[in-house]
N, C-alpha and C positions, 0 to 999 in steps of 0.2 A: 707790806705784803708784796707778792710777786705779780707780774703782768702775765696775761694770757698770750700765748704765741698764736697769732691769727694767720693761718695759712690761706684763708679765703676771706672774701668780703662779708660784711654783716648781711648784705642782701642774700648771699648764698646760704649763710647759716640759718637765717630765719626760715627759708624754704625747707631746710633739713630738720628743723626742730618741731616739736609738738606745738601747734598753734594755740592750744588751750593754756599753755604755760609761757609762751614767748610772744612778744610783739616788737615790731620795728617800724616806726613811722618817721623817717629822717626829716621830713618837712616840719614835724612838730617837735621832735626831740632827737638829738644826734646819737643816742645810745640805744642798743637793743635791751629790752626789758625782759627778764626771765624770772618767773616765780617758782620757787621750790616749795610746793605745797606740803611736802613731807615734813619739813622742819620749820616752815613759815619764813623762809629767807627770800629776799628779793635781790636780784643782781641787776646792775646796769653795766653793760659791756660797751665800751667805746671803740671806735676804729683804731685808736692807738694801742689797743690791747689792755688798757687800764680798766679796772673793775671797781665799782662801788657796791658794797654789800650793806643792806639794811635789814632790820627785823631780827637781829640776833643779839643776845645779851651776854654771851660768854665767848671770849676770844678764842678759846680752844675749840669750841664748836665751829666758830667762823673759819678757823684754819683748816679743820677737817673737811668741812663742807666745801670750802673754796677749792681744795685739791680735787674733789669729785667734780665740781663745776668745770675746772680747768681741763680735766681729763675728757669730759663730755665735749667741750668746745674744740679741743685739739683733735679728738677723734672725728668729729663732724667736719672739721676743716681739711681733712686729708682726702 
């Protein structure tokens, strides 16, 4: 898969995101955790822009949902 283009730090993104869906505690874990309750997917976004996706059983759904997540992050990062 692709990486997310991070234009801002994870600290900035967590402030801009819905705190009921996202968490970022860099002292405990280096990635931003984001829960997509709509489809039950969890994302772990790291400072490098790499993303780990869990909770999905179909690769096509993962690809589609990743595009939406990437768009969200890149929109928030501008």
